[in-house]
N, C-alpha and C positions, 0 to 999 in steps of 0.2 A: 143505295149507291154509295160506294166507298168514298171516303174523304181523301183518298190517296190515289194517284195514277202514275204508272211508270213512264219515264220519258220515252222509252222505246215503243210505247203503245201508240198506234196510229191516232192522229188527231189530238194529241195530248196538249197542244198549245192553247187552243181555244174551243174545246169541245163543249157546247152548251149542256148544262146539267138540268135535268128535270127535278127540281127540289120537291121532296115528298112531304105531304101534309095530311097524314092518314087519321081513321076513327074506329073506336071499339068501346063498348060499354065496359066499365071497370068490373072485372070478375077475378077476385084473388084466387078462386079455386082453380084457375087455369094452370097454376103452377103444379098442382098435384099430379095430374095424369100424364104430363109430358115427360118424355125420356129422350136423352141424347147422350152422345159420347162425351166424356170430359176431355179437356184439353190441358196440356202443360202450360205453365206460364210462358208468355211470348218473350223470347230472348231479344235483347237489343241487337239490331243488325250489326254484323261485324264491320269494322272500318274497311272501306274499299269495296264493299259489296254494292251491287246496283241498288240504289235506294228508290223506294216508292215516292213519287213526286206528290207532295202535299198540295192540295188545292184550296182556294177560298172562293166562296160564292158571294158574300155580302159586299165585296168591293165593287162589283159590276152588275149584280143580280143574276149572274151565271158563272159557271166554272172557269177559273183561270188558275195557273200555277201560282202558289203562294209567293215564290221568289220573283214573280213578274208582276205582282200586284202594284197598280198605280197609286194605291192608297197605303198608308201605314197600317199594317194588319198583323194580328196574331191569332193563332189557332191552338186551342187546348182540347185534347181528345179524351175519350173515356178511359184509355189506358193510363193516362195521368191521374184521373180520378181514383182508379183502383189502387195504383201504386202508393199514392199519398193518403189513401183512405179518406178522401174528401166527401163530405156529406151534403154540402150546400154550394150552389153556384157562386155565391159571394166569396167563399174561401178559395175557389179555383181562380177567381179574378185577381187575387192578391199578388200573383206572380207576373201579371201583365204590366209592362211599362206604360206610363201615361195615365194609369188609373189609380185613384185613391179610394180604398174601401173603408167606410166609416160606420162602425156598429155602435149603437147607443147602449153599451154595456155587454150583456151576455146574449146567448142564443135566444132568438125569438123577439128581441127588441129591434126597433127600427134600424134598418141597414141600408145605407145609401152608397152610391158609387159616383165619384166625381171624375169626369174625363177631361184631361188637360186643364184642370183648374176651374172649369165651368160647373154650373150647378147640376144637381142630380137629375132635375127634370129636363136638362138639356141633352140627355142621352136617351135615344130611342132603344127600347128593349123589344126584341121580336122572338117569337117561338114558332119555328117552321114558317117564317114569313108573316106571321100575324102580330101586329103591335099589341103589347100587353101592359104598357104603362097604365096604371089604374088610379082610382081614388080621386079625391077632391084636389090633391096637389098636382096631379099630372106626372109625378115621378113614379118610379117603380121601387117598391120596398122588397129588397132581396131576402128579408128575414125568413120567409117560409118556402123559398124556391129550392127544392132539393135536386140532386142529380139523378133521380130515378128515371130510367129509360132514356137518358141523354147520351147521344153519340158524340157530340163535340160542341164547342162554343167558339164562335168567331167574333173577334173584336176589331172593328175598323174605326180608326181615330181620325178626327177632322170632320168638318161639316159634311153631312150626307143627306141634307134635306132634298136635294134634287132627285134622289132615288127613293127616299123614305119619308119625306115630308115633315110634319110636326114632330118636335122633340128631338130630331136628329141634328140639332145645332152643333153639338160637340162631337158626336160620333154615334156608332151603332154597336150594340151587343146582340148578336143573333145566336139563338140556341136551337140546335137541331136534334130531334128525337131519333132513336134507332129505327131501322127498317128491317123487318125480317127477310132474310135471303136464303137460308139453308133449312135443314131439318129442324123441327121445333125442339127447343131446349129451354131449360129453366134453371134459376139459381135462387136459393133462399139463404138468408143470413140473419144472425142476431148478435148483439153485443151488449155489454153492460160495463159500468165503470163509475167514476167519481161523481159526486153530487147526485146520487140516486138516479143515475142515467141508465135508461134502457131503450134500445132501438132495435126494431125488426124491419126487414125489407126483403123484397123479392123482385125478380125481373124475368121475363120470358119473351122470346121472339122466335119467329120461324116463317116458313112459307109452305103452304099446302095447295098444290095446283096453282090456280090463278090468284089465290088469296094469300096476302101477307099480313103479319101483325107484329106488334111489339107492345108490351105492357109492363109497367113498373109501379110499385106501391111501397109506402113506408109509414112507420109509426114511431114517433119519438116522444119519450117522457123524461123530463129532467126537472129537478128542483133548483138547479143553479146554486149560487152561494149566499144570497141575501134573502131576508124575509120578503114574502110576496113576489118572488122571482121565478115561480114555477112556469114551465112551458110544456104544452102538449100540442103536437102537430101530427095530423094525418094527411097524407097526400097520395094521389094516384094520377097516372097519366097513361093514355093508350093511343096507339097509332096503328090504323088498319087500312088496307086498300085492296082493291080488286082490279086486276089487269087482264081483260079479255084478249089483248094482243100486245105487241111490243110498242104500239103507238099510243095507247090509251091507258090511263090509270085513274080510277075514281076512288077517293078515300076520304078520310076525315081524322081529325085530332079531337080528343076529349081530355080535359084536365079537371081535377077537383082537389081542393085543399080546405081544411078547416084548422084553425089554430086558436088556442086558448092560452092567454098570456097574463101573468101578473105583472103589473107595472110599478116597480118599487120607487121610481123617480130617482133624483140625485141623492147622494149620500148626505147632502146638506138640507134637503127637504123631502124626507122619506114619506111615502104614501103606503100605509100598511094594508089597504084593502082595494086599491085601484085595480081595475080589471079590464081586459080588452079581448073581444072575440072577433075573428075575421073569417069569413067564409067566401070562397071564390069558386067559380066554375066557368068553363069555356068549352064551346063546341065549334069546330072549324071544318066543315065540308070543303072538299077540294077536288079539282079536276086538272090533270096534266094530259095534254093532247099534242102529239107530234105527227101531223098528217104527212109531212115530208122531212127529209134530212135538213132542209134549210128553213124550217118554220116551226116554232114552238109556241104553245099557248098554255098559260097557267091561270087558273081562276080559283079564288078563295072567297067563300062567304063565312063570316064568323060572328058569333054572338057570345058575349061574356057578361058576367054578373058578379058584383062584389057587395057583400053585406058586412058592416062593421057595427059592433055594439060595445059601447064604453059605459059600463054600469057596475059599480058606481064610478063616476068621474070626479076625482077629488081636486079639481082645479080651483074650486072656490068661487067660480063665476058662472060657467056654462052648465055644469051638472051633467047627469046622464044623457047620452046622445045615442042616436041610431042613424047611421049614414048608409045610403043606398047608391049604387053606381051601376048603370047598365049601358051597354054599347053594342051597336051593330056596325059591321064593316064589310066592305066589298073591295077586293083587290084583283085587278086583271092585268096581266102582263103578256106581251108577245115578243119573241125574238125572231127577227127576220134577217137572213143572211143572203143577200142578193149576189155577193161574191165571196171568195174565200178570205178576203182581207177586210171585210166590213160586216159588222153586226149592228142592226138597228133594234134597240130595246125601247118599247113604248108601252103605255098603259094608262089606266085611270084608277082612281081611288075614291071611295065614299065612306064617310064616317059620321055616325050619329050617336051623341052621348047625352044621357040624362043623369044628372047627379043632384043629390039632395041630402039634407040632414035635419032630423027632428031633434029639438033640444027644448023640451017642454018646461024645464025648470030654470032657464036662463034668468039671471038677475037683471033687474031693470034700473040699477043704481046709476048707470051712465046714460039714461034716457031710454025710450022705448026700444026694445030689442025683439026681433021676430023670433017666434018659437019654431018656425019651419023656414028653411032657406033652400033654394034650388037653382039649377042652371040647365039650360038646354043648348047644345052646340051641334051644328051641322057643318060638314066640310065636304067639298068635292074638288078633285084635283086631276090633272093630266100631266104626263111627263114624257120626254123623249131623250134618248141617249144614243150617241154613235160611238162605237168602239172600232178603231182602225188598227190593223196589223199589217202595214205596207211592206215591212221587211221582217225577217226572222228576229225574234227576241225583242221587238219593239211593240209596245202597246200604247195607244193614245186614245183618251176618252174625253168626250165633250157632251154636255147635256144641259137641259133646262126643264123647269117645272113651274106650273102655276097652280096655286091653292086658293080656293075661295071659301070664306067662312060667313055664316049668317050674321055674325055680330060686328065684324070689323072689315069685311070686304076681302080683297085679293092681295096676294103677295107672290112675287117672282123670286126664284132662286136659280143659280147656275153652278156648274162645276166643270173644271178643266183639269185633267190629270194625265200623267204619262209615266212610263218606265222603260228602261232599256238595259239589257243584260249583255255584258262584254264577255263572250265565251272564253277568250284567250286568258283573261285574268280572273274569271268567275266573279265578276263585279257587277252588281245591279244598282242603277241609279233610278230614283223615283222622286216625283214632285207633284204637288197639287195646289190649286187655288179654288176656293169655293165659298159660297154664301150659305147660311143656314138660318133657321128661325125656330122659335118656340112660342106658341100662342099662350095668352094668359090662361091660367088654370081656373077651374071652377072656384077653387079656394080664393084666388086673387080677386075674382069678380064678386063673389058672394060676400066675403068678409071685409073686402076693401070698399064696398059700396060703389063700385065703378064697373059698369058693363061696357064702357067705351074704351077700355084699354087696348093698346096696339101690341102686336107681337114683338118679343125681343128678337134682335137680329145680330148676326155675327159674320164677319169677314175673316176667314182663316186660310192660312197657307202653311205648307211644310216642304222640306227638302231633305232627302235622306240617301243613304248608301247601305248596301248589304254586300258583305265580302265572305266568300268561302275559301278556306285555307286547308293545307295539310291533307290533300286528297279528300276534301269535303268532310273531314273529321271535325272541323271547327267552322262555325258560321257566326259572323259578327254583324250586327246592324246598328246604325246610328242615324237618328232623325232629329232635325231642329224644327220646331213649330211655333206659330204665332197666331193669336186670336185677338180681334178687336170686337168687343161686345158693346152694342148700343141699344138704346131704348129699354134698358133693363128696368124691371118692375121693382118698386120699393115703397117704403112708407114715408109719409110726411109728418107723422107724429100725431095726427088728428083722426085716427082710426080710418084713414083713407089710403088706398093703394093707387099709385100713379106710375107712369113711365118716367122715372127720375134718373136712373143710374147709367153708368158705363164702367167697363172694366177692361183690363188688358192682361192677357196671360201669354207667357212664352217659356220655352225651356228645351230640354234635351231628353230624348228617350234612347236608351241603349239596351241591346240584347246580346247575349252570348250563349251558344249551345256547343258543347264540346264532348266528343266521344273518343278519348285517347286509346282505349282498348275495348274489346268486345264486352258487352253487358255492363259497362261503366259509363254513366251519363252525367254531365254537369250542365246546369243551366244557371244563368245570372241575368238579372235585369236591374236597370238603374233609371231613375227619373229625377231630373232637376227641374224645378218649377218656380217661376217668378209670377205671382198673381196679385194684381194691384187694383184697388178701387180708384177709378179716375174721375169720379163725379163728386161734386160737393152738395148735391141736392138730396140724396138719400140720407136721412138723419140717423139711420141705424149704424152707420160706419163713417169714419172720417175719410176725407179725400187723401189719397196716397197710402192708405192703410193696406196691409196685406190681407187678402181675402181669408176669412177664418177657416180653420180645419183643412187647409191645403198645405201639406208638408213641403218644405223646400227640397228635401232629399229623401228618397226612398230606395232601399237596396234589398233585393231578394236573391237568395242563393239556395240551390238544392243540389243534392248528389244522390244517385240511385245506382245500386249494384245488385245483380242477380248471382247468387252463390250456388254452384252445383246444380243449376237449373231447378232449384227447389225453394230457395229462401231469397226473398226480395227485401232489401233494407233501403230505407230512404231517410235522409236528413234534410231538413229545410230550415232556413232562418230568414227573418225579416227585420230590417232596421229602418226606423222612421224618425226624422228630426226636423227642427225648426218649424214648429207649428204655433199658431195663435188662436185664441178664442175671442169671439165677439163680445164686446162690452157695452152694446146698445147705446151708442152715441158718444162714448168715451174712447180713449185709445185702447186698442186690443191688448190683451195680456198674453204672455208666453205660457205655453203649457209644456209638460215634460216630454222629452224624447223617450222612445221606448224601442225595445227589441224583444223578439221571442224566438225560441228554437223548438221545433217539433221533430219527433222521430217516429218512424213506423216500420213494422216488419210483418211479413206474411209468409207462412211456410206451407207448402203443398204436401200433405200427408199422402194423398193418392189423387188420381185425376178427378175424383168426385168430392174430395174433402180438403179444406184448408183451415188453418187456425191463424189468427192475426191479432195484433195488438199495437197500440201506439201510446205515446205520451205527448200531450200538448203542453206548451209553455214549460219545457223541461227545466229551465233555470228559475222558475217560479217568479217571473218578473211581475211587479205590481205596477199596472199602467191603466190608462183610460184612453180610448180612441176619441171619445167625447168627454170633455171635462166634467167630472162629477159622477160619471157612470163607469164604475170599475169593471174591467174584464176579469175573467176567471184566472185563478192561479194555476199551479201545476195540476194536471188532471190525467188520469190513466184509464185506458179502456181496453177491453179484450173481447174476442168473440170467435165465432165459427161460421164457415161458409160451406154450403152443400150445393153441388151441381148435379142435375139430373139429365 
């Protein structure tokens, strides 16, 4: 299903979308026998042309036009990945306002995303509707998530727990895989460059009769810049479905990745042999059934597994460890439209998690320490949302949800949001008020010796405006947001984790997209963030201190131009300033501002062959997103892409 819909198409305003969640075993040989006609690079639509309307699913759990979204939302599509030669999802997210991407050094190291100043475990990450936050922390590590076979990324900011439950306290990042729709085709590519970097990848999709598929795979090998900083990553994802008729589709999703990473630690305390292995896989069978035009059903069953091996672990206390994480999830949703102006979305959710860690050589100098720790969590939830469109261009959403956990009982959340577009001035107003929650992670419970922790909670609201100008050549958006976090989990300094903290975040998000002439596109995003600890009970940080690693100002700028329908050039830059680092009980200390510039180009030799190259960190900026973990300096890469 296309992520864009023309305004002239019947039913464009609120046509429910059957989100696809398909399955296929990973077979790289699928690339070889498939043949399709190559295509020229897609030119940027000319100013004044009838534009395809971009839609967003994650704001309501079904299709609505992006410019009518009642939530603050952004969409990044696969065309953006290709033009900027993006390899990982985290790098694509750097252009989204309201998000701070923090990478602990170089590729392969821990990579977190903070939404509106809240913690990384407060953002729910979904893949085709399946929650994929993993591990003992409950956050999602973006280090190994590549853009293989990804169609688009939707980012919805503000509490979304009413629709997506745990971890959606700050917002949702949903990743959609491609779905085969036309004749089978394939692409293979390879590149090499600085720091002994080699990357190979391929993608194929298509439809044969009632069967559709898409598959992507990649391999990355790099030594990076420091000793013990090597990174090896293999990833594969496939998406397949069978549709006996237009009303039913049965499919599944399958993903696999394995990464092998050297952990050099900080430049102040290097670890020459510390090593980390992570292996993940997920399977997600799925059914989409639309018995009538006014009733949709979606059902997902998913199982995922993560294995981590830290051997040796040079922390001087725990020693080598092995962590295991396995999860089973069931998600059911139905969309009922009793009238043309009302959609009722309801469903239930079940989640079971087993997490544990073996640490046979843990030291006993601080008293008896267990050599195996584990946690078992079960959750069941139900939700209901009403979406009303009583008049044209007005959307009003109200909903509630109840989640029950085996360890701390139940919790209610609600959300009220709306948007209205004034056609005469091309102005859209939107606002929302919602509550969200994030349950204590297995890490909080296990290592804090406290299985009685309560979930962290948030009351968040925002108000914004989107304005289109100059015959829709320019679109500008501005949103103010505010969050009050309570019941935050922190340390009392006695190796115990308690509900101690509170925080307040507020700020501005701004976006600009301009196309002054055909094939020339400018994008700009800006975030202002004030994020403050408002509790005196958590000893890790003083009351009134700015939350660490949350920049006050972030600016992203990019420009893209297609020359002679053959050569695409892109320049992008990012500036980040006013950051602080945690000082564990003392006043935080300032860390340096930074900026970087990346350039990329791709030339189409013929419809089947392209050559490309890029330079990252063009100005050779010396900086760290996390204090003591330096990012790479200037790096150049080049390669070739073949289409069959």
